C-alpha positions as CSV (number, residue, x, y, z in Angstrom):
1,M,76.7,417.5,126.7
2,S,77.1,414.5,123.3
3,S,74.2,414.4,121.2
4,E,72.1,411.1,121.3
5,I,69.5,409.9,118.8
6,P,66.7,407.4,119.5
7,W,67.3,403.6,118.8
8,A,64.5,404.3,115.9
9,E,66.2,406.6,114.6
10,A,69.6,405.0,114.7
11,I,68.7,402.6,112.5
12,K,67.1,404.7,110.6
13,L,70.2,406.2,109.4
14,V,72.0,402.9,109.2
15,V,68.7,401.4,106.3
16,K,69.2,404.7,104.9
17,A,73.4,403.7,104.8
18,A,73.1,400.3,104.0
19,Y,70.3,400.2,101.4
20,G,69.4,404.1,99.8
21,P,68.2,407.2,101.1
22,T,64.9,405.7,99.5
23,A,64.6,401.8,101.5
24,A,62.7,401.8,104.0
25,M,60.1,403.4,103.0
26,L,56.5,402.3,101.4
27,T,54.7,405.1,99.2
28,R,51.5,406.6,101.8
29,E,49.3,404.6,98.9
30,E,51.4,401.1,100.5
31,E,50.8,401.7,103.8
32,D,47.2,403.2,103.1
33,L,46.4,400.0,101.3
34,I,48.1,397.8,103.6
35,E,46.1,399.0,106.6
36,R,42.3,399.1,104.3
37,D,43.5,395.3,104.2
38,K,43.8,394.8,107.7
39,R,41.1,396.1,108.8
40,G,38.9,393.6,105.8
41,Q,38.3,396.9,104.8
42,I,38.6,396.3,100.9
43,Q,37.3,392.9,101.4
44,S,34.2,394.4,102.4
45,E,33.6,396.8,99.8
46,A,34.2,393.6,96.9
47,R,31.0,392.6,98.8
48,Q,28.8,395.4,98.2
49,P,26.3,395.4,95.7
50,G,27.3,397.6,92.5
51,L,31.3,398.1,93.8
52,W,32.4,396.0,91.2
53,H,32.6,391.8,90.7
54,K,35.1,389.3,92.0
55,K,36.4,388.9,88.2
56,S,36.3,393.7,88.0
57,P,40.2,394.4,86.4
58,F,40.0,397.0,89.4
59,L,40.0,394.2,92.0
60,L,42.9,392.8,90.6
61,E,44.5,395.7,90.3
62,I,43.9,396.8,94.1
63,Q,44.7,393.3,95.0
64,T,48.2,393.7,93.2
65,K,48.8,396.8,94.3
66,I,48.3,395.2,97.8
67,S,50.6,392.2,97.8
68,L,53.6,394.4,95.9
69,A,52.6,396.5,99.1
70,Y,52.6,393.7,101.1
71,D,56.6,392.4,100.0
72,R,57.6,395.5,100.1
73,L,57.0,396.2,104.1
74,R,58.7,392.1,103.9
75,W,61.8,394.1,102.3
76,K,61.1,397.1,105.2
77,T,61.2,394.5,107.5
78,D,63.6,392.7,107.2
79,Q,66.4,395.8,106.3
80,E,65.3,397.4,109.3
81,A,66.4,393.8,110.9
82,K,69.9,393.9,109.6
83,S,70.5,397.3,109.7
84,E,69.5,396.4,114.1
85,T,71.4,393.8,114.4
86,W,74.9,395.4,112.8
87,L,73.9,398.2,115.2
88,M,74.0,395.4,118.0
89,L,77.4,394.1,116.6
90,M,78.7,397.5,116.7
91,G,78.4,397.7,120.5
92,F,75.5,399.8,120.5
93,S,72.3,399.4,122.7
94,P,68.9,400.9,123.4
95,P,67.2,403.2,124.1
96,R,69.7,405.8,122.5
97,V,73.6,406.1,120.7
98,N,75.9,408.2,120.7
99,H,74.6,410.0,117.3
100,A,79.1,411.4,116.9
101,E,80.3,408.1,118.0
102,L,77.7,405.4,114.8
103,K,78.2,408.7,112.0
104,A,81.7,407.1,112.9
105,E,81.1,404.3,112.2
106,L,79.1,404.6,109.7
107,C,81.6,406.5,108.1
108,K,83.9,403.6,107.7
109,A,81.3,401.1,107.1
110,Y,79.7,402.7,104.4
111,P,82.4,405.1,103.2
112,S,80.8,405.3,99.8
113,S,77.4,406.5,100.9
114,S,75.7,409.3,99.8
115,V,73.6,409.7,102.6
116,E,74.1,412.9,104.9
117,F,74.7,411.0,108.5
118,D,75.5,415.0,109.9
119,A,71.4,415.0,110.3
120,P,69.8,412.2,112.0
121,H,66.6,413.9,111.6
122,R,66.7,415.3,107.5
123,A,69.1,413.1,106.0
124,G,69.6,414.1,102.7
125,V,71.8,413.2,100.1
126,K,74.9,414.6,100.2
127,P,78.3,412.6,99.1
128,I,81.0,412.2,102.1
129,S,84.2,413.7,101.7
130,S,87.7,411.4,100.6
131,S,88.4,412.3,104.5
132,T,86.0,410.6,106.3
133,K,87.0,407.4,104.3
134,S,88.8,405.0,106.8
135,K,90.9,401.3,105.4
136,V,89.4,400.0,109.2
137,G,86.4,397.8,108.1
138,A,83.3,397.2,109.7
139,K,82.7,394.2,111.9
140,P,80.8,392.0,109.7
141,M,77.2,391.2,110.3
142,L,75.2,387.6,111.1
143,N,75.5,385.1,108.6
144,W,71.1,384.8,108.5
145,D,71.4,382.3,105.5
146,E,74.2,380.2,107.5
147,V,71.1,380.7,111.1
148,E,68.8,379.2,108.5
149,E,70.5,376.4,107.4
150,Y,71.4,375.2,111.3
151,V,67.8,375.9,111.7
152,R,66.3,374.0,108.6
153,K,68.7,370.8,109.8
154,M,67.3,371.5,113.7
155,L,63.7,370.7,112.4
156,D,64.2,368.3,110.4
157,E,66.1,366.7,112.8
158,R,64.0,367.2,115.6
159,G,60.3,367.8,113.3
160,D,57.8,371.2,113.2
161,P,58.0,371.9,117.5
162,K,54.0,372.3,117.2
163,D,53.6,368.9,116.4
164,R,52.6,366.6,119.6
165,N,54.4,364.3,121.5
166,Q,57.0,366.2,121.4
167,E,60.2,367.1,124.1
168,L,60.0,369.4,127.0
169,D,62.5,371.5,125.5
170,W,61.0,372.0,121.8
171,R,57.2,372.6,121.8
172,T,56.8,376.4,121.2
173,Q,59.2,379.0,118.5
174,A,60.9,380.5,121.5
175,D,62.5,377.4,121.4
176,V,64.2,377.5,117.9
177,I,65.1,380.7,118.9
178,R,66.5,379.5,122.7
179,A,69.0,376.6,120.2
180,V,70.2,379.5,117.5
181,E,71.4,381.6,120.6
182,E,73.4,378.2,122.0
183,Y,74.9,377.8,118.4
184,L,76.3,381.5,118.0
185,D,76.9,381.2,121.9
186,K,79.1,378.2,121.0
187,R,80.1,380.6,118.2
188,K,80.8,383.5,119.8
189,E,79.2,384.9,118.0
190,P,77.2,388.4,119.7
191,R,73.4,387.7,119.8
192,P,70.7,390.3,117.8
193,A,67.9,392.3,119.9
194,P,65.2,389.7,120.9
195,N,63.0,391.3,118.2
196,T,65.2,391.1,115.5
197,M,65.8,387.6,116.1
198,K,61.7,387.1,116.2
199,A,62.3,388.9,112.9
200,H,64.3,386.8,111.9
201,I,63.9,383.2,113.5
202,A,60.1,382.8,111.8
203,P,59.9,383.0,108.2
204,M,62.1,380.0,108.7
205,I,60.5,378.2,110.1
206,K,57.7,378.7,107.5
207,N,59.2,377.8,104.9
208,W,60.7,375.3,106.4
209,R,56.3,373.7,106.8
210,E,56.0,375.1,103.6
211,R,58.9,372.9,101.7
212,T,58.1,369.9,104.4
213,A,54.6,370.8,102.7
214,R,55.6,369.9,99.8
215,N,57.8,367.2,100.3
């Protein structure tokens, strides 16, 4: 019986192969800072007398660490989204993935990777034998830069979906995603998973709004 691994584990393997064994990882301190910030604990502590004041070097240091932690979290999310897209383009689909088939595709796509594909739950560092290298290249990943260019063009032409009196098919983020899916269909490119689309399209819309506000 062929061995299968969960979809989330497959994404982790692709991330490690594409970005390195320590990619898409947050330290325990960074995870704790993000969790405390989301719960409002740090802001609450800052307001308590005797702990620290607004101009305290310690508070500024904490705020800097929180900012860096969120930067790494966004980086992690982007790596995982691109890795999930790669899996879909290679023909894999959730909820589980055949580990042997995934290993074969990873060896083709990343012949110089140091990730040990044979140990999905204990991915460590181990040089891949030259016998696993292949001249066959992997299918290209979706060019998100081109997608963002298309999104910007659509937003420039049709305006912000949140604007009043917008057309019925242009009022939400889902409408933008639907337009991108139609764009990909016309180009005969496979659609990424819904969560992957949301993870990429949302910041594109946000960037467009920020750029528009500055102009």
